[in-house]
N, C-alpha and C positions, 0 to 999 in steps of 0.2 A: 489784224495782223495774224490772228490764229483762227482761221475759218474752220468750222466743224466739218466733219467728213462722215461717210457711211450713213447709218440710220439717223444720227443726229442731224445731218444735213437734210436728209429727206423729210424728216419731221418738221424742220424749220421752213422748208420751201413747198410743202405739199399743197398748201392752199393759195399759193401766189398766182396772180393773173399775169403780172409783168415782173421781169427779173432784170435788175441792174447789176452788171458785173464790173468790178474794178479790174481792168485789164484781164489777165488770164490766171488770177489767183485761185479761182474755184473752177476746176474742170467740169464742163457740162457735156458729159458723154451720153451715149444712147441709153445706157442702163438708168442713169439718173433722169433723163428726159421722160422715159417710160413711166416713171413714178410720180410725175408732176402732171396730173390730168387736167388741171385748170390753166396751165401755162399757155399764154396767147401772144406774148411779145417779149423779146430780149433786146437789150441795148447794152453795149460794153464801151468802156472808156478807151481812148486811143484808136488806132486804125488797124491793128492786127491782133488776133486772138488765136493762138495755136491749140487751145484746149476745147474749142467748140466743135461738136459733131454737127456740122451744117446739114449733112444729108438727113440725119434724124429729125432735125428741126424742120427742114423742108418737107419731109414726109408728113409731118403734122400740120403743115401750112402755117408755121409760126414765123412771122417776120423777124428779121434780125437787122439792127442798125448799129452804128458806132458814132462816137463823138469826134471832134477835131482834137489835135494834139496841143494846139497853142505853141508857145515858144519852148517846146521840150528839147529840140535839137540844140538851141542856144544854152539852155540850162544844163544839159548833159555835157556840152563842151566846157562850160564854166566849172562844172563839178570835176571833170577830168583834170583841169589845171589846178583846182584846189587840192586834189589828191597828190598831183605831181609835186607841187610846192610844199605840201605838208610833209611828204616823205623826204624830199630833198633837204629841208631845213629842220627835220626832226621836231616838228611843231608839237606833237602830242607829248613827247618826252620832256621837252623844254618847258611846256606849260605845266606839266605835273610837278617838275622840280620847283618852279616858281611858286605854285600853290602850297608846296611843302615847306616853304620858307628858304629855299636855296636860290642861288644865282648862277645860272649856267652850269652845264656839266663840265667836269674838269679833265676829261680824257680825250685824246686825239680822235677817237672813233666818233665822238659827238659832233665834230665839226661838219657843218653843212656844205653843200656844193653850190655851184653856179651853173646856170643853164647856158649862158652865152658861150658860143663856140662849141657846144656839145652837139651830139647827134640825137635827133628824135626819130625813132622808127615807128611808123604808122602801119599797122596791119589792118588794112582797109582804108579807103579814101573816099567814102561816100559822103552823105550830107553832114554827118557829125565829124568824121575823120578829116574832111576838108576844112571844117571850121577850126578844129584843133590845129591843123597845119598852119593856118594864118596866124594864130597866136604864137606858135613856135617860131615862125619867121620873125615876128615882132620882137621876140626874145633874142634874136640873133643866132638861132640854132641852124644846123645843117640837117635837112630833112630827107629821109629815105622812106620808101613805101614798098609794100608787097601785098598782093591779094591773089586769089586763084586766077582771076581774069584781068589782071592789071597789064596795061601796055605802057611803053615808054612815053608815047604821045599823051596819053591821058594824065599820067603823073606830071609830065612837063607842063601841062596846062595849069597845074596848081603850083608850079615852081618847086616840084619835088622830083627826086630821082627814083626810078624804079630799079629795085635790086632783087636778088634771090633772097628767100626767107632766111637761109643760114647766114648770109652776109649781113642782113639787117640785124639779126640777133647778136652777131659777134661785134658789130660796130656801135650799137646804140647805147647811149647812157640811159635813155628813157624809151621803153617799148610800150606802146599804147594800142589796145585792141578795139577795133571798130568794124567787126564783121557780123553779118547776119549768120546765125548758126545753121548748120546743115549736117547731114550725115558725113559729108566730106571734111568739114571743119571741126567736128566734135573732137575734143582733146587734141587740137592742133598743136598746142604747146604741151608736149609730153616730157617725160624725164630726159630723153635724149636731146630735145631742142632746148629745154631749160638750161641744160648743162653747157650749151653754146653761148649763153649770155655772159656779158661782162660781170666780174665779181663786184663791181660798184653800180650795177644797173638797177633801175627801178622799173618794175612791171606794173602797168596800170590797166585795170579792166573796169570800164563802165558800160560794157556791151552785154555779153552773156557769159555766165560762168562755165557753160559747157565747152567753151573754146579752150579751156585750160584743164588739164588733169589735176584734180584737187589733191589727191594723195601725193602725186609727184611734186606738186608745188610746195606742199608742207615739208616734204623731205628736202627739197632744194633750198628752201629758206633756212632750214636748220644748218645746212652746209654753207650758207652764205653766198649762193649764186642762184638767183640774183640777190643783191644786197637787201632789196626791199620789194614788197608787193603792196600796192595800194588798190584796194578792191571795194567796189560798190555793189557787186553782184555775187551771188552764191548759188551753188547747185541746190541747196535746200534753204528756203527762206520762210520764216525767220531762221537765222543761223543757229543751229543747235547749241545749247549751253556747253556741251562737251566737245565741240569741234576744236581740233588742235590749233586752228588759226587764231583762236581767241587768246592763246597763251604765248604766241610768238611775238617777241618784241619788235621784230622787223616787218610786221604786217600792220598796215594802217587800214582800218576797216570802217566802213560806213554802211548804214542799213538801207541800201538801194534808194538813194536820195537824188539820183540824176534828174529825174523828172518831177520830183516832189517839191514843187514851188507853187506859190499862190497863183500866179498867172495861169499856169497849166491846169491847176485844179479848178479855177474859175471857168476855164474853157470846157473842162470835163462836165462840170455841173450844168452849165448852159446847154451843152449838147444833150445831156440826159433829159433835162426838163423839156427841151425842144422836141425830142423824140417821143417822150411820154404824152405830151399835149397833142401832138399829131395823131398818135395811136388812139387816144381817148376820143378824138373827134372823128375817128374812122377815116383819117387821111393817111397818106403814105408818109411814113417818117423819113426825114432827110438822111442821106448817107446810108442807104440800104445795102446790106450784104447779101441778103436772100429775099 
């Protein structure tokens, strides 16, 4: 959870022949690669790693492979709904009251909501977003979606209406993010767009923290628009102890658990061992990147 950096990281890795990376937690850039003279193989978990300098690895002739994901899309969808329901029904606060010997909060603001008949806004309708959509439909919600390249036909194929982003934000009781981050989508939800959300809305992010302006979100939560943020991803992980999100009562926070399930980690472990064994036998590891 707290990988070393700088000279401490170099000292730890200098003698390694093979390197197993948990997703993109430790950046493997050209400067670091140059200081690892014995490195001969890299395998990372998952299917995408944005912190690898593949050109530097290729220049050294170092093969790179990855594992399979396992049921990570399903687990992330389930985590999304756990956060939605947790925020909607104030699970964290009610559990704390019960543990403290009390029985239900006694003020109107503590009353939870109901999903049936409400609008679910999906920013992104890919493999995870479409799974979230099916659950929303089972709850009896009205679904709308937006993404940079969304078409009405593609949305309709999932039983969802394609709308403008501003319309989605203004209509939705729940706004859930499911976009791949890019330069165009960085801080997509800035102060101006957050202010367009309903004052009873729940913003859910199990995708990437860079999609939301962190400082703007903290300010918006203090002002009560949106009413809640339910977040599993953060710009800095682990979340710093002094991060203002930690002290906001209307922020439901989990430590990036979307993919952290036993079946997914079993698939990670199998893929790592499979790759290492192939490399040790001087065979081509499966799922090569370079």
